[in-house]
C-alpha positions as CSV (number, residue, x, y, z in Angstrom):
1,M,-6.8,-2.4,17.8
2,A,-5.7,-5.6,19.4
3,S,-8.0,-6.8,22.0
4,Q,-7.6,-5.9,25.6
5,G,-5.3,-8.5,27.2
6,Q,-4.0,-10.2,24.1
7,R,-1.2,-8.2,22.7
8,F,1.5,-10.2,23.9
9,R,2.4,-13.2,25.1
10,R,1.3,-13.7,29.1
11,K,3.4,-15.3,31.9
12,A,1.0,-17.8,33.8
13,V,3.9,-18.9,36.0
14,R,6.2,-15.8,36.4
15,R,5.2,-12.4,37.0
16,G,5.2,-9.7,33.7
17,Y,4.1,-6.2,33.2
18,K,0.3,-5.5,34.3
19,V,-2.0,-6.0,31.3
20,D,-4.0,-3.3,31.8
21,E,-1.5,-0.8,32.8
22,V,0.2,-1.9,29.2
23,D,-2.9,-2.0,27.4
24,A,-4.1,1.3,28.7
25,F,-0.6,3.2,27.5
26,L,-0.6,1.6,24.2
27,D,-4.3,2.7,23.4
28,R,-2.9,6.4,23.9
29,V,0.1,5.5,22.0
30,E,-1.9,4.2,18.9
31,A,-4.2,7.0,19.0
32,T,-1.1,9.4,18.9
33,L,0.4,7.5,15.9
34,A,-2.9,7.7,14.0
35,G,-3.2,11.7,14.8
36,Q,-6.2,11.4,16.8
37,P,-4.4,12.0,20.6
38,V,-6.8,11.4,23.5
39,G,-6.0,14.3,25.8
40,A,-2.1,15.0,25.4
41,P,-0.1,13.0,22.9
42,V,2.4,10.5,24.0
43,A,5.9,11.8,23.1
44,S,8.9,9.5,22.5
45,Q,10.3,10.3,26.0
46,E,7.3,9.4,27.9
47,V,7.3,5.8,25.9
48,H,11.3,5.6,27.2
49,D,10.3,7.0,30.8
50,V,7.4,4.6,31.1
51,V,7.5,2.0,34.0
52,F,4.6,-0.7,34.4
53,R,3.7,-3.0,38.0
54,V,4.3,-6.4,37.6
55,R,1.9,-9.2,38.4
56,F,1.7,-12.9,37.9
57,N,0.0,-13.6,34.6
58,G,1.0,-10.4,33.3
59,Y,2.3,-9.6,29.7
60,D,5.9,-11.1,28.6
61,E,8.4,-8.2,29.8
62,W,10.9,-8.8,27.0
63,Q,7.9,-8.8,24.1
64,V,6.5,-5.5,26.1
65,D,10.1,-3.6,26.0
66,L,11.2,-4.5,22.4
67,H,7.8,-3.3,21.2
68,L,8.1,-0.1,22.9
69,D,11.6,0.2,21.8
70,R,10.1,0.0,18.3
71,V,7.0,2.8,19.1
72,E,9.6,5.2,20.9
73,R,11.9,5.0,17.2
74,Q,8.7,6.0,15.4
75,L,7.9,8.7,17.7
76,A,11.3,10.0,17.8
77,E,11.4,10.2,13.6
78,L,7.8,11.6,13.7
79,E,9.1,14.3,16.6
80,E,12.2,14.8,14.3
81,R,10.4,15.3,10.9
82,G,8.3,18.4,12.8
83,G,5.5,16.5,13.9
84,A,2.9,18.2,15.8
85,L,2.8,15.8,19.1
86,G,3.3,18.7,21.5
87,R,0.8,21.2,19.4
88,G,-2.8,19.2,19.5
89,G,-2.0,16.1,17.2
90,D,-2.0,16.3,13.6
91,S,-4.3,14.2,11.5
92,G,-1.4,12.8,9.0
93,M,1.1,11.6,11.5
94,G,0.0,7.8,10.6
95,D,0.1,8.7,6.9
96,R,3.3,10.2,7.1
97,L,5.4,7.3,8.8
98,G,3.3,4.5,6.9
99,Q,1.5,1.7,8.5
100,P,3.6,1.1,11.8
101,D,3.6,-2.6,13.0
102,R,2.8,-1.4,16.3
103,M,0.1,-3.9,18.1
104,G,1.3,-7.0,17.2
105,P,3.4,-9.0,18.9
106,P,7.2,-9.3,17.8
107,D,8.3,-11.9,15.1
108,R,10.4,-13.6,17.7
109,M,9.0,-15.1,20.6
110,G,11.9,-15.2,22.6
111,P,15.4,-13.1,23.7
112,P,17.9,-13.0,20.6
113,D,20.2,-15.5,20.1
114,R,23.7,-14.6,21.0
């Protein structure tokens, strides 16, 4: 698990996603992908719908959004395969998907080139 507050590049001068909200949500996502959800497992639709507050010194919104897109696809794939997200979890979920690229920042540090 990544250190709290250090998962993504921070925006010191501009506003970004509130760090503690992003970290708490991604902790739940990690636990779900590992097959050990804390409380209700996170579904792909929840990842799609999540909204974070913004503040100065928050996480870079582009990096977080890119990462959430990846996680949403992983969870959707798991759900399509019949993963037990809504049935109390499945200790083998992470094994079926392999090691996800879930907590490192994206390889690119800026918006895509056009």
